[in-house]
N, C-alpha and C positions, 0 to 999 in steps of 0.2 A: 504494500500500500504506500502510495506517495505521501510525502510530508505536507502536501498542500491542503490537507484536510478533506480531500475529495476521494471518492471511491467509485470506480466504474462498475456498473452492473449491466448485465445483458438479460434481456427478456426475450424468450423464444429465439435467441440467437440472432435476431434482426435489429432490435432497438438497443441503443446504448444511451444510458442517462447517467448523470452525476448525482450523487447523494452527498449532502454535506455531512461531514463527520466532525466530532470534537477533535481539536488539536491535541496531540499527545505531547507530554513533557519532553520526550526525546527529540521532537521536531521543533520545539519552541525555542526562541532566542538563539539562533545559530551563531550570531556574532559574539555574544558573551560566552557561550558554551565553548567556542573555539579558543578564545583567549584563556579561559579557565583551564581547559584541557592541556593546552600548550604549556602553560605555566607549571601545572602539576607535573607534567612529564619532564620538563627541564629543571625544575627547582624543588619539587616535592610539595606535597599538600600543605604542610605547615607554613610554607613561605608564600602561599598564594591566597590568603584569606580575602584580600581586596577583590580579586577576580571571582572568587567563590561567592562572596556577598553580592557583587554586581549581578551575577547570573541568577541568584536567588531572587533579587529584587525584580529582575526582568520577568521571571516566572510568576512571581506574585502579581505583577501588574497585568498579567494575562489571566489571572483568576486561579492559578494553581496554589494549593495550600502547602507551602513548603516551610 
C-alpha cells in the first residue's frame, strides 16, 4: 500500500477506484523521520533527542498520540 493514504480497489476486474485510508505513522512526517533516523545511525539515540522530539511533534500535529 502506498504512503499517500490511498488504496486501489478493483470491482469485477473492470473498475478501479481510490478509497481514502488513514495515514499511518510510518508514512507521516518523512522529513523529520529522515533527519531523526540519520542522526541515530550516525550518532546514537542518546545524542539525537532534538530530532526525536521534532519528529514526535510533527506526528502529534497530524493527530497521532505519541
